[in-house]
PyMOL commands that place a pseudoatom at each C-alpha (Angstrom):
pseudoatom trace, name=CA, resn=UNK, resi=1, chain=A, elem=C, hetatm=0, pos=[-213.286, -36.091, 2.904]
pseudoatom trace, name=CA, resn=UNK, resi=2, chain=A, elem=C, hetatm=0, pos=[-215.293, -32.913, 3.227]
pseudoatom trace, name=CA, resn=UNK, resi=3, chain=A, elem=C, hetatm=0, pos=[-214.038, -31.447, 0.147]
pseudoatom trace, name=CA, resn=UNK, resi=4, chain=A, elem=C, hetatm=0, pos=[-216.722, -33.022, -2.028]
pseudoatom trace, name=CA, resn=UNK, resi=5, chain=A, elem=C, hetatm=0, pos=[-219.701, -31.548, 0.191]
pseudoatom trace, name=CA, resn=UNK, resi=6, chain=A, elem=C, hetatm=0, pos=[-218.660, -28.029, 0.462]
pseudoatom trace, name=CA, resn=UNK, resi=7, chain=A, elem=C, hetatm=0, pos=[-217.554, -27.839, -3.339]
pseudoatom trace, name=CA, resn=UNK, resi=8, chain=A, elem=C, hetatm=0, pos=[-221.252, -28.955, -4.185]
pseudoatom trace, name=CA, resn=UNK, resi=9, chain=A, elem=C, hetatm=0, pos=[-222.586, -26.554, -1.595]
pseudoatom trace, name=CA, resn=UNK, resi=10, chain=A, elem=C, hetatm=0, pos=[-220.715, -23.559, -2.888]
pseudoatom trace, name=CA, resn=UNK, resi=11, chain=A, elem=C, hetatm=0, pos=[-221.581, -24.702, -6.369]
pseudoatom trace, name=CA, resn=UNK, resi=12, chain=A, elem=C, hetatm=0, pos=[-225.292, -24.678, -5.531]
pseudoatom trace, name=CA, resn=UNK, resi=13, chain=A, elem=C, hetatm=0, pos=[-224.993, -21.194, -3.686]
pseudoatom trace, name=CA, resn=UNK, resi=14, chain=A, elem=C, hetatm=0, pos=[-223.420, -19.957, -7.101]
pseudoatom trace, name=CA, resn=UNK, resi=15, chain=A, elem=C, hetatm=0, pos=[-225.830, -21.308, -9.315]
pseudoatom trace, name=CA, resn=UNK, resi=16, chain=A, elem=C, hetatm=0, pos=[-228.597, -19.716, -7.305]
pseudoatom trace, name=CA, resn=UNK, resi=17, chain=A, elem=C, hetatm=0, pos=[-227.049, -16.435, -7.166]
pseudoatom trace, name=CA, resn=UNK, resi=18, chain=A, elem=C, hetatm=0, pos=[-226.805, -16.678, -11.087]
pseudoatom trace, name=CA, resn=UNK, resi=19, chain=A, elem=C, hetatm=0, pos=[-230.228, -17.993, -11.397]
pseudoatom trace, name=CA, resn=UNK, resi=20, chain=A, elem=C, hetatm=0, pos=[-231.564, -15.006, -9.415]
pseudoatom trace, name=CA, resn=UNK, resi=21, chain=A, elem=C, hetatm=0, pos=[-229.424, -12.458, -11.233]
pseudoatom trace, name=CA, resn=UNK, resi=22, chain=A, elem=C, hetatm=0, pos=[-230.552, -13.976, -14.569]
pseudoatom trace, name=CA, resn=UNK, resi=23, chain=A, elem=C, hetatm=0, pos=[-234.431, -13.600, -13.179]
pseudoatom trace, name=CA, resn=UNK, resi=24, chain=A, elem=C, hetatm=0, pos=[-234.166, -10.219, -12.181]
pseudoatom trace, name=CA, resn=UNK, resi=25, chain=A, elem=C, hetatm=0, pos=[-232.481, -8.895, -15.447]
pseudoatom trace, name=CA, resn=UNK, resi=26, chain=A, elem=C, hetatm=0, pos=[-234.937, -10.736, -17.247]
pseudoatom trace, name=CA, resn=UNK, resi=27, chain=A, elem=C, hetatm=0, pos=[-237.676, -8.947, -15.283]
pseudoatom trace, name=CA, resn=UNK, resi=28, chain=A, elem=C, hetatm=0, pos=[-236.089, -5.714, -15.980]
pseudoatom trace, name=CA, resn=UNK, resi=29, chain=A, elem=C, hetatm=0, pos=[-235.916, -6.328, -19.352]
pseudoatom trace, name=CA, resn=UNK, resi=30, chain=A, elem=C, hetatm=0, pos=[-239.466, -6.836, -19.344]
pseudoatom trace, name=CA, resn=UNK, resi=31, chain=A, elem=C, hetatm=0, pos=[-240.756, -3.915, -17.785]
pseudoatom trace, name=CA, resn=UNK, resi=32, chain=A, elem=C, hetatm=0, pos=[-238.509, -1.778, -20.210]
pseudoatom trace, name=CA, resn=UNK, resi=33, chain=A, elem=C, hetatm=0, pos=[-240.226, -3.755, -23.095]
pseudoatom trace, name=CA, resn=UNK, resi=34, chain=A, elem=C, hetatm=0, pos=[-243.828, -3.037, -21.843]
pseudoatom trace, name=CA, resn=UNK, resi=35, chain=A, elem=C, hetatm=0, pos=[-242.663, 0.973, -21.331]
pseudoatom trace, name=CA, resn=UNK, resi=36, chain=A, elem=C, hetatm=0, pos=[-241.184, 1.116, -24.939]
pseudoatom trace, name=CA, resn=UNK, resi=37, chain=A, elem=C, hetatm=0, pos=[-244.265, -0.456, -26.017]
pseudoatom trace, name=CA, resn=UNK, resi=38, chain=A, elem=C, hetatm=0, pos=[-246.625, 1.640, -24.535]
pseudoatom trace, name=CA, resn=UNK, resi=39, chain=A, elem=C, hetatm=0, pos=[-244.717, 4.597, -25.472]
pseudoatom trace, name=CA, resn=UNK, resi=40, chain=A, elem=C, hetatm=0, pos=[-245.135, 3.503, -29.069]
pseudoatom trace, name=CA, resn=UNK, resi=41, chain=A, elem=C, hetatm=0, pos=[-248.814, 2.577, -28.689]
pseudoatom trace, name=CA, resn=UNK, resi=42, chain=A, elem=C, hetatm=0, pos=[-249.458, 6.331, -26.899]
pseudoatom trace, name=CA, resn=UNK, resi=43, chain=A, elem=C, hetatm=0, pos=[-247.390, 8.061, -30.100]
pseudoatom trace, name=CA, resn=UNK, resi=44, chain=A, elem=C, hetatm=0, pos=[-248.910, 5.982, -32.875]
pseudoatom trace, name=CA, resn=UNK, resi=45, chain=A, elem=C, hetatm=0, pos=[-252.495, 6.662, -31.526]
pseudoatom trace, name=CA, resn=UNK, resi=46, chain=A, elem=C, hetatm=0, pos=[-251.423, 10.692, -31.456]
pseudoatom trace, name=CA, resn=UNK, resi=47, chain=A, elem=C, hetatm=0, pos=[-249.941, 10.692, -34.812]
pseudoatom trace, name=CA, resn=UNK, resi=48, chain=A, elem=C, hetatm=0, pos=[-252.991, 8.416, -36.409]
pseudoatom trace, name=CA, resn=UNK, resi=49, chain=A, elem=C, hetatm=0, pos=[-256.021, 9.561, -34.131]
pseudoatom trace, name=CA, resn=UNK, resi=50, chain=A, elem=C, hetatm=0, pos=[-254.992, 13.234, -33.125]
pseudoatom trace, name=CA, resn=UNK, resi=51, chain=A, elem=C, hetatm=0, pos=[-253.383, 14.471, -36.325]
pseudoatom trace, name=CA, resn=UNK, resi=52, chain=A, elem=C, hetatm=0, pos=[-249.750, 14.792, -34.881]
pseudoatom trace, name=CA, resn=UNK, resi=53, chain=A, elem=C, hetatm=0, pos=[-248.269, 14.327, -38.140]
pseudoatom trace, name=CA, resn=UNK, resi=54, chain=A, elem=C, hetatm=0, pos=[-250.082, 17.479, -39.684]
pseudoatom trace, name=CA, resn=UNK, resi=55, chain=A, elem=C, hetatm=0, pos=[-250.136, 19.471, -36.820]
pseudoatom trace, name=CA, resn=UNK, resi=56, chain=A, elem=C, hetatm=0, pos=[-248.574, 22.914, -36.103]
pseudoatom trace, name=CA, resn=UNK, resi=57, chain=A, elem=C, hetatm=0, pos=[-245.492, 23.175, -33.778]
pseudoatom trace, name=CA, resn=UNK, resi=58, chain=A, elem=C, hetatm=0, pos=[-247.491, 24.996, -30.953]
pseudoatom trace, name=CA, resn=UNK, resi=59, chain=A, elem=C, hetatm=0, pos=[-250.738, 22.795, -31.049]
pseudoatom trace, name=CA, resn=UNK, resi=60, chain=A, elem=C, hetatm=0, pos=[-251.721, 20.957, -27.857]
pseudoatom trace, name=CA, resn=UNK, resi=61, chain=A, elem=C, hetatm=0, pos=[-251.239, 17.518, -29.564]
pseudoatom trace, name=CA, resn=UNK, resi=62, chain=A, elem=C, hetatm=0, pos=[-247.422, 18.413, -30.121]
pseudoatom trace, name=CA, resn=UNK, resi=63, chain=A, elem=C, hetatm=0, pos=[-247.256, 19.568, -26.383]
pseudoatom trace, name=CA, resn=UNK, resi=64, chain=A, elem=C, hetatm=0, pos=[-248.564, 16.586, -25.229]
pseudoatom trace, name=CA, resn=UNK, resi=65, chain=A, elem=C, hetatm=0, pos=[-246.236, 14.115, -27.465]
pseudoatom trace, name=CA, resn=UNK, resi=66, chain=A, elem=C, hetatm=0, pos=[-243.463, 16.540, -25.577]
pseudoatom trace, name=CA, resn=UNK, resi=67, chain=A, elem=C, hetatm=0, pos=[-244.614, 15.935, -22.204]
pseudoatom trace, name=CA, resn=UNK, resi=68, chain=A, elem=C, hetatm=0, pos=[-244.885, 11.989, -22.723]
pseudoatom trace, name=CA, resn=UNK, resi=69, chain=A, elem=C, hetatm=0, pos=[-241.453, 11.669, -24.113]
for i in range(1, 69): cmd.bond("trace and resi %d" % i, "trace and resi %d" % (i + 1))
show_as sticks, trace
zoom trace
């Protein structure tokens, strides 16, 4: 007779664990996505506004791009 309540309790614990793990993974994915987007925005700005595309190998803008990477 105790098997059903114990089984339900175990199932509830497992579901809660899975939900928390999924939430953590989703948060990590969102953080990674924001970091990647920020990086692309930064490099795009260097390319478009600071002439990274046409800069010389030792130009400051290239050093900044290398350091940011």
